[in-house]
N, C-alpha and C positions, 0 to 999 in steps of 0.2 A: 782415538778419537774423542774431542770435547764433549763436556757432558750434556750437555745443551742440547748441541748438534744428536746427539745419542739418542734423545728421548724424540728428540722430533724424526725421526729415521724409526724410532721404533713404533711410535704413532702411526703413520703414514705405513709401514709393514704391517702394523696390526687391522687400520681401518684395510688393506687391501687380502689382508686373509679371511676378512669375513667375507668379502664377495664371494670365493672358492666354496661357500656352505658348510668349511670347519664350522666346529662345535664351538662356541664363543669363549668357552673355559679351559680348551685346548689351545687356543688363539693366543689368548691372552698369558697361560702358562708356559708358552713358547716364547713369546717374545719376551718378556719376563727374564725370564730364565737366560736368554741368551744375551739380552743386554747388559743383565748382571753380569754373566759372566765377561762381556767386554769391558766390561768400566770397571769391574772389581777383581775378579779372578774367577776359574771353572770349580775352582774347590770350593771356595765361597757360594756360589751360586748353586753348589748340590746341596750343600749343609743349608743354605736357606729354604730350597725349596719342601726338601724334605720336611723342615722343623714348620713350615708354613701349613704344610699339609697335614702333618701329623696336631698343627695346634686347631686347625679348623676343624678337623674329623673328632676330636676328645675335647671340644669348649664344649663347656656347661651351659654358656647364653642360647649358642646356637641348635641344644636341643629342644628348646619348643619347637622350632622349626617341622621334624615328622611329627611331634605330638603333637601341634595344631592341623597337619595335613592327615594326618590321621583321626583326627577328629570329625574333619570336611569329608571326608573319605564315607565315616560309619555314619552320618548322618544323611550324606545321601541315599547309601545302599538300606538305610532303614525307614527311606520313605518320609523324612522329614520335608524333603523339597515338597513332594506332591499336596502334603497338607498346608504347607504355608501359602501355594497359589490357590487350592484351594478357598485360605480363608480370606486372601487379598481379593479373590471374586466375588467372593459374597457380597464384600462389602463398597468396590466398585465397578465391577464387571457389565452392572446395568445400564453404564450413564455412558456416552459417545467416548470414544477412545478408550475406557475401561480397561478390558484386557489388558493392551497396552500399560495401563498406569498400574493395574495389578501386578500385571510381570514387573516391573520396575521396583514393586513394596515386596515384594515377594522373595526379590534377586536380595537387596537391601539385605532383608531377615537372614537371609540364607547366609548370606556373608558375615552375619556375627557368629556364626559358627564354621566355618571353609575355610578363610582367610587367602584362597587363591582367586584372581580374577577369571583364567580360562575354565578352570572349574564351575564355578558359578555360573558361567554363560552356558555350558556344555549342559549342566543339569538343567537347567531352566529352559533351554531350547526343547528338550526333550519333552517338556510337561508344558508348555506354553505354545508354540507355536505350532502345532496340532488343533489346540483350542482356539485361533485368535482366525486359519484359515476357514474353520470349520464359521467363525460365524461373518466370513466373508471381507477380512480385514487385509488391506494393500501390504504388498509382500515387504515393501520395504518401511513399512510402519512394525508389524510381525517381529521383522529381523534385526530390524535397528534397536528397538526398546528392549530385546533380548542383550544382543551384544554391548549397548550402553550400561544397560542394565547389573549387566555381570560386570563391569569395569568396578562397579561397587565395593565387590570383593577387594580390591587392593587399598581402602582408606576405611571399609567398616572394620573394627576390631573383632578377632585377632590377624592382622596383616601383615603376611611376609615381607613386604617392602618396609613397614615399620620395624620391624624387629632386624633388619640388616644394617640400615639408619641406626637405630637405639645402637647396636653392637659398633658399630662402625666410630659411632659416635663421642659412645660414652654415656647417650644418655637411658633417661631410666625406660624402659621398654612398656613397663607397668604405664606410666606418664605418658606416651603416644598412643598408646593404645585409648586411653581416658580422652586425650583431645581430639579424637579421630571420628569420637561419636556424636557431635554437635554437627559438626561439619560433613558426615554421610547425611543425616535428617536432611538436614540443608539442601545439599545434592540432590537427594531424591526428590525432595519438593519442587525445586528446579525440572528436575524432569518430567513430574506429572503438569508443572507449568508450562512445558513444551510440547507435551503430548498432545494436551487443553486446548493450545493455540490453532497448533496444527488441524486438530480435526474440526476444529471452529473454523478453519479457515477451508477446509478440504474436508466437507463431511463421507463425502466417500473413503475415505482413507480408513474409517473406524464405525461403521455403528453398534449402538449400544447391547449387549448380550439379554439375557434372561434378569427380572429381580428376584432375588432370592427374600423368602419369607422370613419372620423375626426368630424362630425355630429353627433354618436352616444355617443363620448369621448364627447363633449360640451353639449350634454343631461345630461351627467353625471354628470358634475359638478358643475349642478343646482342642483342634490341632493345633494349633499357636504357643498351646502351654508348653510343650516338649524343650521347643525352640528357646520361649522366653528362660524357661527353668532354667537352661545350661548357659545362655548368657547373661543371666542375671549372679549364677553359680562362680562362672570363670570374669567377669568382667567384677562386679560385686566381689568379690574375694579379691582382687589386686586392689583396688578401688579402696575398701577402707583396711586395708596391708595384712591380709588375711593371709594370701597366696603371693609367693614370686610368681614370675609368667612361668618359669615350666612346669612349678606346681599346678597354676591353674591350667596349664593346657593337662599336664595330668588327671586333676580332677576333673578337668570338662570330656575326654576320651571313657575314665570308666562312669560318669553319668550318664553318656550315652550309649554306653555298653547295657547299663543296666536297666536304665527303661526300654531298649529294643527288646530286653531281652523279655522282661514283665510284660511287656505287649506282643510278644511272642513276633516280633519283625524284623529281626536277622536271623538269615539262616548260617549257613557253616560256610557254602559259597559266596554268597555275599561280602562274610568276616575276612576269607582269603581274599577276593576281591580286593577289600579294602585295607590290606597287609602290602600286596603286591604293588597296588599304585599308591599307595604311602611310601614305600622303601623305591617304585622308581623317580616319582618327583624328588623330593626326599634329596636323591644322591644328585640327582640334577642341580638343584641350589646349592647345595654344599663344593659341590664341583665347582659352580659360579662363583663363588664364596673366594674358595680357595686360591683360585685363577687368577680374580682381581685381586687378593692380597698378593700375591707376585708383583704383578705387575705394579701394583701402586706400591712395592718396595721397588722397585726397577724406579719408576719416577721420583723416587724419596733421592735414590742416588744423584739423577740428572737436578736437580731441585728446580724442575718444571713448574710443580706447583707451589713452591715459596712464589719464585718468580711471578707464578702469574697472579698471586695473592696481593705480590706488591704491587703487579702494575695496575691491578684492577683498584685497591685500597688510593693510590696515589693520583688517580682520575677525581681532575676538578667538576666531578657531577655531585648532584642531590643523591643522596643514599636510596632513594624512591626509586632514580635512573638509574643506579647499577644493579640493585635486586632485578630489575625488570630485566633487564642485558641479562642476567644470570639465570632466570624465570625463562627470557626466551630462548637459550641455545638449550636448556632443557626439554621446551617445549619441541624443538625443530630436531632434535637427537633422539628424542621419544619416536618420533615417526621414523627411524632408522636402526634405531636398537631396542633388544630388548630391556624393560624398565627396570628388572634387577640388576642387569649388566650396568646399565648407564648410571645406575645409583652408585654402585660399586667402584665403578671408575671415576667419577666426578666428584662424590662429595669427600675425598681428600684434598681436593682441588679448591673446590668454592665452601667447605664449611671453616677453614679461617678466617676467609673475607669474610663469610656472612657475621663469626665472631667480631670481627675489626669493626664491623658498620654497627653495633649493637644489638641486634635483630636476636629474638629469642630462638635456642637452638627445639627447643619442641616446636616452635607454629613456623621454624622453616621445616623442619620433616615432614610436618602434614602439607604443607603447600606443594612440597616435592612431587610427595605422593600424587596431589592432585594434579600438576603439571604434566608426570609422570602418564598419570592414567589417559590423557588425551593420546600418548604412542599406542595403547592397547587397541585402540578403535579407528586408527589412521592410517593408511596407506605409505609405504608400502610394507611395513611388518605387521602392524595392527593384528595381534593374535586373536584377539575376542572377536573381531571381524571373520578371521579366517577358520575359526571352531564353528561359530552361527553356520555358516555355508556347509564347512563338511557335515554338520545335524541334520543340515537342511537338505543335505542328497541324500538321505536315508528315511526323512519324513515327511519331507516336502520339496520333491526334485523343480518346483515351476520354479523356486525363490532362485535368483543368480547373484554370482556376486558383487556386481553393478546396485542393482537392489541393496546391498546389506550394505553399502559404503551412503549409498543416498538415505536411508534412512538413519543414520549414525549424526549427521549432518545437523540437524536443529539440536541434538544431546552434546554436543562439542562445543557450541552455543551458549549451551547452559554450565557446562562447567566453568568455560573463561569467566562468566557471569559469576560463579561460582567463588572462583578465586580471586575475583574483583572485591568481591565483598568481602571476603579474608583477610586480602590484603587493606583496605578499608578499615573495616572492625576484628583486629586481633581474638579482640574477646570471644567471637566465635570459637576460637581452638582454643584459647587460654581457661577458661572458664572454668573448666569441671578440672583439670590440672594445676590451679589454684586453688580448689576446694578440697582436693587429695593432698595438696602438702601444705 
């Protein structure tokens, strides 16, 4: 079979298998292996498969993933998320829509020690939704703010998606982490503005809570100290060149364990639960990486990525329109595919195009994460929306899936506004990495 035709058939077969709910990692491995065997040889395909899986699971660069996931799990089980929410509530909870604003701020802060979007959403749903329901917040605003705020775990370092992008493109993971800080802050502020506008137009969505006194606010700031210390240790260590990303992840894990033991906030059961969830999540991510690598090697043999790159580069369009086309593909694709899988499948195709157009690869990595962030809160995949809905079945059964998706809509507009800002002003992304190097 002609290589390009084989590649097209492989892509169609992969999309068809996705509809069977077969795990994405297995689909990419199966199609990639079969296509490689068809175009090269069965023996070559077996050799490629074994080497790819061995290289993935023995990769030093990818060892940051389980370490950062463990850091997030330990932070959750030691009660850091609850203290973060309490701090945000003391400062924002008394104003109209303040509890939702506090939730978004706490999600961003928790993302600084978690790195996972669904984990951030699930954690903050348990803490924030009962409080918002108690103060009479509309289901849509309560659930929407948690689902959208949870997506901040994708861009706020340490981000698993940024790690994967760095590994695939050979870019510095430390530089990508630092580049994500200002965009995360900007997006958090845009989310808060979106909540303020909603509550001004429809005051019944969320009334203010009780105003905390100065002493309560000061006490709540002490609860923020743990997160701030770990964040400064991990990100500051990379910023000043004291640690590699893997070393920084190890230091972060040890730091949270030390703080938890000193405060007696981590039981043996919570520690065991953290290890179990880390093992489960890490295995899922690494299998995705390995599967995408196998499929990528098949695509490389078909030369489709190079043909697409050449076709896009040859289009008689301004660079900004080509970039808008690429981002549009990511935006639509993110609605139908897991963010990690989408990034791993498409980066080999679009990264050469972006390089040819002269865009900064660090900037592109952050923008891609922001665009795929839309996918985690929009149907039909919308993993964060389903995570929040699932948590609500336990803590607030009145919240419907329709209410979750309805509440997310204003935050989608905020994300799109943030992407436009960072395309117009790329220094928002590149300022801190520029200081780092």
